[in-house]
LOZAKOL-67142 format. One record per residue: residue in three letters; y, z, x of N, C-alpha, C, CB in turn. Coordinates in steps of 0.2 Angstrom, whole numbers, plus 5000, padded with zeros to 4 digits. Glycine has a CB too. Layout:
N
ALAYZXYZXYZXYZX;...
//
This chain:
571
MET505247505398504547505396504347575392504047505403;PRO504047555387503847615382503247655386503547595375;THR503247725384502747755386502147755382502947815387;LEU501547775385500947775381500947805374500547805385;ALA501347865375501447895368501847865364501647965368;LYS502347825365502647775360502247735358503247745363;ASN501847705363501447645361500947665355501047605367;ILE500647725355500147755351500647775344499847835355;VAL501147795344501547805338501847735335502247845340;ASP501947685338502147625336501547595333502547575341;THR501047595335500447575333500147595326499947585337;LEU500247675327500047705320500547675315500147785320;ARG501147675315501747665311501547585308502547675315;THR501447535313501247465310500647475307501147415314;SER500147515308499547515304499547555298499147545308;GLY500147565295500247605289500247675289499647585284;VAL500247715295500247785295500947815293499947815301;LYS500947855288501647875286501747945289501747885279;ARG501347975291501548055294500848075299501548105287;VAL501048125302500748165307500748235306500948145314;TYR500148265305500148345304499948375311499648365298;GLY500348425312500248455318500748515319500348415323;LEU500648545326501048595329501248575335500748665328;PRO501948585338501948555345501748605350502648535346;GLY501848565356501548605362501748565368500748625361;ASP501848595374502148565379501648505381502348605384;SER500948515380500548455383500748395378499748475383;LEU500948415371501048365366501648335367501048385360;ASN502248365370502848335371502948265370503048355377;GLY502648225375502748155374502548125368502548125379;PHE502148145364501948125358502348135353501348145355;THR502548205352503148215347503748195349503248285345;ASP504048175354504648155356504648075354504848165362;ALA504048045355504047975352504047975345503347935355;LEU503848025342503848035334504648045332503448105332;ARG504948075336505648095335506048035334505848145340;VAL505947995339506347925340506147865335506347885347;THR505547875331505347825328505447835321504547825329;ASP505747785317505847785310505247775306506247735307;GLY505147795300504547785296503947815297504247715296;ILE503947875301503347905302503647975302502847875309;GLU503248015299503548085299503148135302503648115292;TRP503448195305503148245308502948305303503548255315;VAL502448315300502348375296502148445300501748365290;HIS502648485301502548545305502148595301503148575308;VAL501548615303501148675300501248725304500548655298;ARG500848785302500948845305500248865309500948905300;HIS499748825307499048825310498748765311498648865307;GLU498548745317498248675317497648665312497948675325;GLU497248715310496748705305496948665299496448775304;ALA497548705298497948675290498148605292498748725288;ALA498248575298498448505300497848455299498848505307;ALA497248485301496648445300496448445293496148475304;PHE496548495290496448495282496848455278496448555280;ALA497548455281497948415276497848335277498648425277;ALA497748315284497548245286496948225281497248225294;GLY496448265281495748255278495948245270495248325279;ALA496348285268496648285260497048215259497148355259;GLU497448195263497848135263497348075263498248125270;ALA496848085268496348015269495848025263495948025276;ALA495748075259495348075254495648045248495048135253;LEU496248055247496748025241496847955242497348055240;THR497047935248497347865249496647815252497947865255;GLY496247845255495647805258495847765264495447745252;GLU496447785266496747755273496647815278497547735273;ILE496747795284496747835290497347885290496747785297;ALA497147955290497748005292497648025299497648065286;VAL498248065300498248085308498448145308498548055312;CYS498148195313498348265315498348265323497948315312;ALA498748315324498748335333498848395334499448305336;GLY498548405340498648475343498748485350498048505343;SER499048525353499248545360498548555363499748595361;CYS498648565370498048575374497648645373498248565382;GLY496948655375496648705374496548735367496948755378;PRO496848805366496848835360497148795354497148895360;GLY497748755355497948715350497548675347498548685351;ASN497248615351496848565347496148595345496648505352;LEU495948655349495348685346495448715339495048735350;HIS496048735338496048745330495948695325496848765329;LEU495948635328495848575323495148575320495848515327;ILE494748605324494048595323493748605316493748635328;ASN493948655313493748675306493848615301494048745303;GLY494548595301494748545296494448485299495448545296;LEU494348465305493948405307493248405305494048395313;PHE492948465304492248465302492248445295491848525303;ASP492748475292492748455284492848385283493448485281;ALA493348355286493448285286492948245288494048265289;GLN492548255293491948215295491348225290491648255302;ARG491248285287490748295282490948265275490548375283;SER491548255274491748225268491748155269492348245266;ARG491748125274491848055275492448025274491448035272;VAL492948055277493548025276493848005283494148065272;PRO494347955284494547935290495147965293494547875291;VAL495048005298495548045301495548035309495448125298;LEU496148025311496248015319496548085321496847945322;ALA496248125326496548175329496748165336496048235328;ILE497348175339497548165344497548235347498148135344;ALA497148245352497048315356497348315363496348335357;ALA497948335364498248345369497848385375498948385368;HIS497848365381497448405386497848435392496948365389;ILE497648465396498048495402498148435407497648555406;PRO498548445412498748395418498148365420499148435424;SER498148305420497448265422497248285429497548195422;ASP497648305435497448325441497248395441497948305445;GLU497248435435497048505435496348505432497548555432;ILE496148455428495448445425494948475429495348385423;GLY494548525427493948545431494148605436493748485436;SER494748625435494948675440494948745437495548665442;GLY494848755431494848815427495548835426494548865429;TYR495948785425496748785423496948825417497048705422;PHE497448845416497748885411497548835404498448895411;GLN497248875399497048845393496648785394497648815388;GLU496248775399495848725400495148725395495648735407;THR495048675392494348675388494048595389494548685379;HIS493648575387493348515387493248485380492748515391;PRO493848455377493848445370493448385368494548425367;GLN493248335373492848275371492148305369492748225377;GLU491948365372491348395370491348435365491148425375;LEU491848475363491948515358491948475352492548555359;PHE492248415352492348385345491848325344493048355344;ARG491248335349490748275348490448285341490248285353;GLU490148345339489848355334490148345327489648405335;CYS490948345326491248335321491648275321491648385320;SER491348215323491648155324491148095325492148165330;VAL491448045324491147975325491247945332491447935319;TYR491947975335492147945341492448005344492547885339;ALA492348025350492848065355492648055361492848135353;GLU493348035364493348015371494048035374493347935371;HIS494048035381494548055385494847995388494248105390;VAL495448005387495847955391496047975398496447945386;SER495747945402495947975409496447925413495247975414;SER496647875410497047825414497547785408496647775418;PRO498247775410498647735405498247665403499447715409;GLU497947635409497647575408497147565402497247545415;GLN496847615400496347635395496647615388496047705395;MET497247615387497647615382498047545381497947675382;PRO498047515376497947535369497147525366498547495364;ARG496747495371496147475368495647535366495747435373;MET495747595369495447655366495747675359495447715371;LEU496247665358496747685352496347635346497647665354;ARG496347565348496047525343495347545343496047455346;ILE494847565346494247575346494147645341493947585352;ALA494647695343494547755338494747745331494947795341;MET495347705331495547695324494947655321496247655324;ARG494647605323494247565320493547615318494147495324;GLU493347645323492847695322492847735316492847745327;ALA493547775316493647815310493647775303494247855310;ILE493947715304494047675297493347655295494547615297;GLU492947625299492347595296491747635296492247535300;LYS491747695299491247735299491447795294491147755306;ARG491947795292492247845287492247915290491947845279;GLY492547925296492347985299492948015304491747985302;VAL492848055308493448075312493448035319493448165314;ALA493848015322493947995329494448045332494247915329;VAL494348055339494748105342494848075349494548185343;LEU495548065351495648045357496048115361496147985356;VAL495748125367495948175371496348145377495248215373;ILE497048165376497548135380497948185385498048095375;PRO497748185391498248235396498948225395498048235404;GLY499448275394500148265394500448215399500448335394;ASP500148215404500548175410500348095408500348195419;ILE499748085406499548005404500047995399498748005401;ALA500048035393500448015388501247995389500448075383;LEU501448025395502048015398502047945402502248065402;ALA501647915404501647855408501847805404500847835411;ASP502247755408502347695405501747645404502847665409;VAL501747605399501247565398501547495396500647595393;ALA501347435398501547375395500947355390501647325401;ALA501047365384500447355380500647325372500147415379;HIS500347275370500547245363500347305357500147155362;VAL500847295352500747345347500247315341501447365343;GLU499747335340499247305335499247335329498547305338;GLU499247295323498947325316498247335316499047275312;ILE498047405315497347415313497247425306497147485317;ARG496847395302496747415295496047415293497147375290;GLY495847435287495147435285495047385279494947505284;TYR494647355278494547315272493847315269494747245273;ALA493747325263493147345259492647285259493347375251;SER492047295262491447245262491047255255491047255268;THR490647205254490147205249489447215252490147155245;VAL489047265251488447275253487947265247488347335257;ILE487447215247486947205242486247215244487047135238;PRO485847265241485147275243484747215244484947315240;ALA484247215248483647175248483347155241483147205253;GLU483247085241482947065235482347105232482647005235;SER481847105237481247155236481347215233480847165241;GLN481847245235481947325233482347315227482447365239;LEU482747265225482947265218482447255212483347225218;GLU481947205215481347195210480847255210480947125211;SER480847295214480447345214480747405210480247375222;ALA481447405211481747455207481847435200482547475210;ALA481847375198481947345191481247365188482047255191;ALA480647345191479947355189479847435187479447325195;ALA480047465192479947545190480347575185480047595195;LEU480947555184481447575178481147545171482147545179;ASN480947475172480747455165480047475163480747375166;GLY479647515168479047555166479147625164478647545170;ALA479747645166479847725164480047735157480547755169;LYS479947795155480047815148480647865148479547855145;LYS480747905153481347945152481747945159481148025151;VAL482247905159482647905165483247935165482647835167;THR483447975171483948015171484447975178483748085171;ILE485047985178485447965183485848025187485847905181;LEU485848025193486248085196486748035201485748145201;ALA487348045199487848025202488348065206488247995198;GLY488548025213488948075217489548035218488548095224;ALA489848055223490548025225490647945226490748055232;GLY489847925229489847845230489947805224489247835233;VAL490047835218490147795211490847785211489847825204;ALA491347815215491947795215492247725214492247825220;GLY492547695210492647625208492147585204492747595214;ALA491547625203491047595199490947625192490447585203;HIS491447645189491247675183491047635177491847715181;GLU491347575177491047525172490447505173491347465171;GLN490247495179489447485181489047535179489347485187;LEU489247605180488747665179488647665171489047735181;ILE489147655168489147665161488647605157489847675159;ALA488647545160488347505158487647505159488647445160;LEU487447535165486847545168486447605163486947565177;ALA486847655162486647715158486447695150487247775158;GLU486947635149486747615141486147575142487247575138;ARG486047545147485447495147484747535147485547435154;LEU484847585151484247635153484247695147484347665161;GLN484647685143484747745138484647815143484147745132;ALA485047825148484947875153485447925153484947845159;PRO485247995152485848045153486148035160485648125152;ILE486748045161487148045168487248115170487748005168;VAL486948135175487148205178487548195185486348255180;HIS488048235186488348215191488348275197489048205188;ALA488448255203488548315209489348325208488448275217;LEU489448385212490248405212490648355214490348475217;ARG490448305219491048275222491048205217490948265230;GLY490648205213490448135208490848155202489648115205;LYS491148225202491448245194492048205193491648325194;GLU492448185197493148145195492948085194493648145200;HIS492448055196492247985195491747965188491947955201;VAL491548025186490848015182491148045174490148075185;GLU491448105173491448125167491848105162491448195168;TYR492348065163492848035159492547975154493548015163;ASP492747955148492647915145491847895146493047855146;ASN491347945145490747935147490247975142490847975154;PRO489947935137489547955131488847995134489347885125;PHE488747975140488047985143488148045147487847925146;ASP488748075148488848135152488448195150489648145153;VAL488048225154487748285153487948345158487148285153;GLY488448335162488648395165488348395173488348445161;MET488548445176488348445183487648475184488948485189;THR487348475189486848515192486948545198486248465192;GLY486548585200486648625207486748705206487248595209;LEU486848735210486948805210487648825206486948835218;ILE488048785205488548805200488648755194489248815204;GLY488148725193488048675188487848695181487548625191;PHE487748645176487648675169486848665168488048625164;SER486648705164485948705161485648635159485848755156;SER486148605156485948535154485948485159486548505149;GLY486348485164486148445170485548465173486648435175;TYR485348515173484648545177484148525174484648615177;HIS484148525166483448495162483548415162483448535154;ALA484048395161484048315161483648285168484748295161;MET483748315174483448295179482748315180483748325185;ARG482548375178481948405179481448385174481948485178;GLU481648355168481248325163481148255163481448335157;CYS481448215169481448145167480848115172482148105169;ASP480648055170480048035174480247975180479547995169;ALA480947955179481247925184481947935186481147865182;LEU482047945191482747975194483147925198482748045198;VAL483747895196484047855199484747895202484247795195;MET484647885209485147925213485747875215484847975219;LEU486347895213486847835214487447865219487247795206;GLY487447855226487947865230488147935231488447835229;THR487547985231487448045231487148075237487148065225;ASP487348135240486948175245486848235243487148165251;PHE486748245236486648315234486148345238486548325226;PRO486348415239485948445245485248485243486448485250;TYR485248515237484848555234484148535232485248595229;GLN483748545236483048515235482748545229482548525242;GLN482948605227482548645222482748615214482748725222;PHE483248575215483548545208483148485206484448535208;PHE482848445211482548385210481948385206482348365216;PRO481748335202481148335199480548325203481248285193;GLU479948355201479448355206478948305205478948425207;ASN478948265199478448215199478648145196477848235195;ALA479348145197479748085194479648025200480448095193;THR479747965198479847905203480647915205479647825200;VAL480847905211481447915213481647855216481547975217;ILE482247835214482647775216483247785219482747725211;GLN483547775225484147805228484447735230483947855234;VAL485147735228485547695231486147725234485847645227;ASP486247695241486747725245486947665250486447795249;ILE487647665252487747615256487647635264488447595255;ARG487447695265487147715271486447725271487547775273;GLY486147675274485347675274485047735277484947625277;GLU485247765282485047835285485147905280485647845292;GLN485447895274485447935269484847945265485947915267;ILE484547885264483947885260483447925261483647825260;GLY483147965256482548005257482848075261482047965262;ARG483348075262483648145266483548215262484448125269;ARG483548205256483648265251483048275248484148265247;THR482648225246481948235242481648165244482048235233;HIS480948155242480648105242480848035238479948125240;VAL480947985242481147925238480547865238481847885242;ASP480547845232480047795231480247725233479647805225;ILE480947705230481247655232481947655234481147605226;GLY482147645240482747645243483147575243482647655250;LEU483747585240484147525239484847535243484247505231;VAL484847495249485447505253485947455252485347495261;GLY486447485248487047435245487547485242486847385240;GLY488147455240488747495236488547495230489347455237;VAL488847545226488447565219488647515215488747645216;ALA489247485214489447435209489147365211490247445210;GLU489047355217488647275218487947285217488747245225;THR487647345218486947355217486747355210486847415220;ILE487147385205487047385199487247325195487447445196;ASP487747285198487747215195487147175196488447175199;GLU486847175202486247155203485647175201486247155210;LEU485647235198485047265195485047245188484947325196;LEU485547245184485747255177485347185174486647255175;PRO485347125177485047065174484247075174485346995178;ARG483947125178483347125179483047175174483147145187;LEU483347215171483247275167483147245160483847315167;GLU482547275156482347255150482847275144481547285149;GLY483047355145483447375140483147385133484047335139;SER482547415133482147425127481947495126481647385128;LYS482347535130482147605131482247645123482547645137;ASP481847695122481847735117482447785120481147765116;GLY482847805115483447855117483247925115484147845114;GLY482547945115482448015114482748065119481848025114;HIS482648045126482748075131483548095132482348045137;LEU483848045130484648035131484848085125484947945130;ARG484548085119484948115114484848195115484648095106;ALA484148215117484048285118484448305124483248295121;SER484548275129485048295135485648295132485048235141;VAL485948255129486648255126486748325121486748185122;LYS486248325117486348385113486248455116485848375108;HIS485948455122485848515126486548525129485348495133;TYR486848465132487448475136488048495130487748405141;ARG488048475125488548495119488548575118488348455112;ARG487848605118487648665118487948705123487048675117;ALA487848685130488048715136488848715135487648675143;ARG489148665135489848665135490048695131490048605134;LYS489848705124490148765119490148825122489648765112;ASP489548845125489448915128490048925133488648925131;LEU490048875137490548885143491348895140490648805148;ASP491348855135492048855132492248925129492148795126;ASP491648955126491749015122491949065127491149035118;LEU491749065134491949115138492649105141491449105144;ALA492949045140493649035143494149055137493848965145;THR494049125135494549155130494849215132494249185125;PRO495449235128495649295132495449365130496449285131;SER495549415134495249485133495749525133494749495138;LYS495649575130496149635129496049685135495949675122;ARG495349685138495249725144495449695150494549755144;THR495449635151495549605158495649525157495149625162;ILE495749485162495849415163495249385166496449395166;HIS494849345161494249305164494449245167493849295158;PRO494149235173494449185177494349115173494049175186;GLN493849125169493749045165494349035161493049055160;TYR494649095158495349075154495849055157495549135151;LEU495949075164496449055168496348975170496449095173;ALA495748965171495548895173495748845167494748895175;LYS495448865161495648825155496348825153495348855149;LEU496748865155497448855154497748815158497848925154;ILE497548815165497848765170497648695168497648775177;ASP497048685166496848615163497248595158496148625161;ASP497248635153497648625146498448605148497748695142;HIS498748625153499548615155499548575160499948685157;ALA499148555164499248515171499448445169498548505175;ASP499748395173499848335171499148295171500248315177;ASP499348245167498748185166498548155173498948125161;ASP498948165178498648135184498748185190499048065186;ALA498748245188498748305193498148295198498648365189;ILE498248325205497748335209497648405210497948295216;PHE496948415209496648495209496348505216495948495203;ILE496448555219496048575225495848655224496548575230;PRO495148665224495048725222494748745229494548735217;ASP494748815231494548855237493748855236494848935239;VAL493448855241492748865241492548935238492548865247;GLY492148945234491849005232491949005224492349065235;SER492149045220492249055214492749005210492449115213;PRO493248995214493848945212493548875210494348925217;THR493048865215492648795214492148795208492248785219;VAL491848855206491448855200491848845194491148925200;TRP492448875194492848875188493248805187493448925188;ALA493348775194493648695192493048655191494148655200;ALA492548665193491848615192491748625184491048655196;ARG491848685181491648695174492248685169491348765173;TYR492748695170493448695165493948645167493948765167;LEU493948605172494448555174494148485170494648555183;THR494648455167494448395163494648345168494748395154;MET494248285169494348235173494548165168493748235178;ASN494948135169495148085164495248005167495948105160;GLY494948005174495047935178495747935182495047865173;ARG496147985179496847975184496848035188497647975179;ARG496648095185496648155189496148165195496448215185;ARG496348195201495848195207495648265208496248175212;LEU495048265211494848335212494548335218494448365207;ILE494748375224494548365231494448435233495048325235;GLY494148445238494048515241493548515247493748565236;SER493348575250492848565255492148575252493048605261;PHE491948525249491348525244490748525248491348475239;THR490748495255490148485258490148535265490148405261;HIS490748535268490848595272490748655271491348585274;GLY491148665264491148735262491548775266490548765262;SER492048765267492548815271492948855268493048775276;MET493148915268493748945265494348915267493849015266;ALA494948935264495548925265495748845266495848965271;ASN495348815262495448735261496048725256494748695259;ALA496148765251496648745245497248735247496648795240;LEU497548785250498348775251498448725257498648855254;SER497948725262497948675267497948605265497248685272;GLN497448595261497348525258497948505254496748525253;ALA498248555250498848545245499348515250499148615241;ILE499448535256499948515260499848445261499948555266;GLY499348415262499148345264499248305257498348345266;ALA499048335252499048305246499848295243498648345241;GLN500148345244500848335242501248305246501148405240;ALA501248295252501448255258501448185256501148265264;GLN500848155254500648085254500948065247499848075255;ASP501148115242501548085235501848155233501048055228;ARG502548145235502948205233503048205226503548205237;SER503048165223503148145215502548185210503148065213;ARG501948185213501348195209501248275209500648165213;GLN500948305204500848375204500148385207500848395196;VAL500248435211499548455216499648535215499648425225;ILE498948545212498748615211498248645215498648635204;ALA498348685219497948735223497648785219498348765229;LEU496948785219496548845215496348885221495948815210;ALA496748935222496548975229496149045227497148995234;GLY495749055231495449125230495949175235494649125234;ASP495849235232496449285236496149285244496349375233;GLY495549285245495249285253495449215256494549285254;GLY495349165252495649095256496249085257495449045253;LEU496749115253497449105253497649155259497749135245;ALA497349215260497549265265497449235271497149345263;MET496749205272496649175278497049135283496049155278;LEU497549075278497949045281498649055277497748965282;LEU498749115275499349135271500049095274499449225271;GLY500049095281500649075284500848995282500649085291;GLU500348965279500548895276500948885270499948855274;LEU501048945267501548945262502248925265501549015260;ILE502348945270502948925274503048855275502948955280;THR502448825277502448755278502648715271501748725280;LEU502548745266502848705259503548705260502548735252;THR503848765261504548765260504948735266504848845260;GLN504648735272504948695277504948625277504648715282;ASN504348605273504348535273504548505266503748515275;GLY504848545262505048525255504448505250505448475256;LEU503848535251503248515247503248565241502548515251;ASN503148535235503148565229502548585226503448525224;ALA502048595230501348615228501248675224500948615234;LYS500948685219500848745215500148775217500848735206;VAL500248845218499648885221499448935215499748915228;VAL498948925212498648975208498249035213498148945203;VAL498349095212497849145215497449175210498249195220;PHE496749165211496249205207496149275211495449155205;ASP496549315209496549385213496049435210497449415214;ASN495449435213495049485210494849535216494349435208;ALA495349545220495249595226494549595229495349675222;SER494249535230493549525234493449455236493049555229;LEU493049465240492649385242492049385236492249375251;ASN492349355230491949365224491249325225492349325219;PHE491249265227490649225227490149255233490749155229;VAL490449285238489849325242489749385238490149345250;GLU490049415235489749465231489149445226490249505228;LEU489249395223488749365219488149345222489049325215;GLU488249315228487549295232487249355234487749255239;MET487649415236487249475238486849515232487749525240;LYS487249505226486949545220486249495219487549535213;ALA486249435218485749395217485149395222485949345217;ALA485349425228484849435234484649505234485149415241;GLY484949555230484649615229485049655233484049625230;PHE485649645237486049695241486649725237486249655247;VAL486649795239487249815237487949785240487249895238;THR488349765236488949735239489349785244489449705234;PHE489549755250489749785256490249745260489149805260;GLY490749765262491149735266491549675262490749715273;THR491649665256491849615252492549635248491349605248;GLY492749695249493349715245493949685249493349805244;LEU494449675246495149645248495749705245495249565246;ASP496149725251496749755249497249705249496849815253;ASN497449685242497849625243498549655242497549575238;PRO499049605244499849625243499849595236500349595248;ASP500449595233500649565227500849485230501249605223;PHE500449445229500549375232501249345229499949335230;SER501349355223502049325220502549365224502049345212;LYS502549415226503249445230503149405238503149535232;VAL502549405240502549375246502749305246501949375249;ALA502649265241502949195239503649205239502649165233;GLU503949245236504749255234505049265241504949335229;ALA504649305246504949325252505049265257504549365256;VAL504549215256504649145260505049095256503949115261;GLY505349105251505749065247505349025241505949015251;ILE504849045239504449005234504449055227503748985237;LYS504449025222504449055216503849095215504549015211;GLY503849155213503249195213503249225206503349255218;ILE502549225202502549245196501749285196502649185190;ARG501749355193501149385194501049405187501249435199;VAL500349395185500149415178499449455178499949345175;GLU499549515175499049555174498649565167499349615176;LYS498949525162498749535155498649475153499249575151;SER498049455149497949395146498449375142497349395142;ALA498749415137499349405133499849365136499549465131;ASP500049385143500549355146500449295150500849395150;LEU499749275150499549215155499749145151498749215156;PRO499749125146499949065143500649045145499849065136;ALA501149085143501849075145501849065151502349125144;ALA501549115156501649115164501349055166501249165166;VAL500849015164500648955166501048905165500148935163;GLU501448895159501848845158502448845162501948835151;GLU502648905163503148925168503248895174503248985168;PHE502548915177502348905184502348835185501648935186;LEU501948795180501948725181502548675180501548695178;GLU503048715176503548675175504148685181503848695167;HIS504048725184504548745190504548685194504348825194;ASP505148675196505448615200505448645207506148575198;GLY504848645211504848665217504148705218505448715219;PRO503948725223503348765225503348835222503248765234;ALA502748845219502748915216502048945217502848905209;VAL501949015216501349045216501149085210501349085221;LEU500649075207500449115201499849155204500349065195;ASP500049215204499549265206499349315200499849305211;VAL498649295198498249325192497749365195497949265187;THR497749425191497249475193496649465188497649565193;THR496249435190495549405186495049465188495249325189;GLU494549455183494049505182493549495189493549495175;ARG493449555193493049545199492349535197493249615203;GLN492149575191491349575190491149515186491049635187;GLU491549465185491349405181490749365185491949355179;LEU490249365182489549315184489649245183488949345179;SER489549205188489549135186488749115186489949085192;MET488549115180487749105180487549035182487449125172;PRO486949035186486748975188486448935183486448985194;PRO486248875183485948845176485248865176485948755177;ASN484948895180484248915179484148975183483748855181;ILE483849035181483849095184483149085187484049155179;THR483049095193482349085196482149165196482349035203;MET481449185197481149235198481349285203480549225199;GLU481549245209481849275215482549315213482049225220;GLN482949265209483549295207483549355203484049245205;ALA483149355198482949405193482849465198482349375189;LYS482349465202482149515206482649555211481549495209;GLY483149505212483649525217484149555213484049465220;PHE484349535206484849585202484449645201485049545195;ALA483749655200483549715199483549765205482849705197;LEU483349735211483449775216484149785218483149735222;TYR484749755217485349765217485449825212485849695216;ALA485349825206485449875202485149945204485149865196;ILE484549945206484250005209484550035215483549995212;ARG484749985220485050005225485850035225485049945229;THR486150005220486850025218486850085216487049985213;VAL486350105211486350175208486150225213485850185202;LEU485650215217485550245223486050265228485050215226;SER486550205228487050225234487650255230487350145237;GLY487550275224488150315220488650265218488550375225;LYS488450205218489050155213488750135206489150085217;GLY488550175203488250175197488750135192487950235194;ASP489450165193489850145188490050065189490450185189;GLU489850035196489949965196489549915191489849945203;LEU488949955190488449915185488749925178487749955185;ILE489049985176489349975170489849925169489650025168;ASP490349915174490949865173490549805173491449875179;LEU489949785177489649725177489349705170489049725182;ALA489049765167488749745160489349735154488249815158;LYS489849775156490449765151490749695151491149815153;THR490749665157491149595159490749555156491349575166;ASN489949545157489549505156489149495151489249495160;LEU489249555146488849555139488949495136489149605135;ARG489549465135489649405131489249355134490349375131;GLN489049335140488649285143487949285141488649285149;LEU487749345139487049365138486849365131486949445141;PHE487249375126487049375119487649325116487149455116;
//
């Protein structure tokens, strides 16, 4: 008779799960041993459980299918929590196996005791403790279906002794199937009437437009509407799109900002864009989301449409008159071309230093047409948003909602493991890479050929920018970094270091062409400013205060470097 652990593994394999990310431990022995004797499902051994959860989330984001991670009792599964928060907030299906202390010791203050079902409650759609073998496999079915259908994290807390118990249970295939959701007729009519009466319509598109590119373009053409995208919408929006006017938000384009602020009707499609200050103040707002509870969460909404983006547009198009003047669209596109040229002009070589924009542009130019890009949170995300070109085949994933450091390398593990033939490029910050530096060893141990670019500016760069904007003297943000290329070589990875712009093009080509994992450590300009799309009075005051305080603190030379680096952005 198989053990409960073997039944779990067999169910996962039958349901299409190809791998489990994790770190072994005694309370997890029954589960890992079941993996050992089961063909067709791989154990991806990481060096930190946080990376396991990030890797599983990345796999789920790329495949749309459930992915699995596991951690041993107490500190082991507790380490999963940050990556699971990211998966939950990114709405990707992940199952976490959280091993627990012996069942007869629960509540006694036993070695490594925690209460995982409570700890994981906030970052999951389902978190339950398996207290007897008889509860399985029903709880496994429930957990997997919760994760798949709700697009979130499900956690099963299983004591080690329970996992080793014999169980007579059927192995069932658990799969998800996409459903079509169409808004109520009355709401469709109201939306059509509002749009037919509007003069200047703008579309804000997010990750929910995945799979609806054709419908999105048709709607923009009918409404003569510029399309602004949120960060998670970039990969689904900007390719083959004459209506694209860039991104909005704190790291967006001025053109995207103005296209939204100047419209009299805003159509929000599958987006949970969080920054209230970027929404128009007096426009009619129509929001489409398959999750009705999301409507009106970020700004006032006049008409809410609960439905999938593609099917909602299909229902809406026949109701639209299509006689719009194209003035708003033309002005927005013209502004975007200007903004795009200004950004491209910054992505150039320099005799004095290496601008991070130039590095990002070279990576974009030389990467494969179906590359997967994964930027760390902070300035690498800024450069990815502004300089990576999407084409409908490339992917861009990251910790864009949870906003965690150390995601790039960890998510690259999952991205590469699910497709070892595809080019995966982690755009790592030096702080983010150092935080989970041991995961470089995970690449070599598992034969994963991910490429890691390091934006090495010896600082927590985006934190410094936030400090300057708020008027604070930068403090506690400097990093004494090693030569990351030599660290890479020490663990069996090809390492390349670049300190001059002239050497960068050849290095990028060598880096991407290498048959194996590689680290490209590039010393980039620390003082580079990622200018927001609109400078507020508060930010202007903040920079003035920063300048005064910096001089008074004896760091006036920092202001000189800042001016030298960013003079080209101002004139």
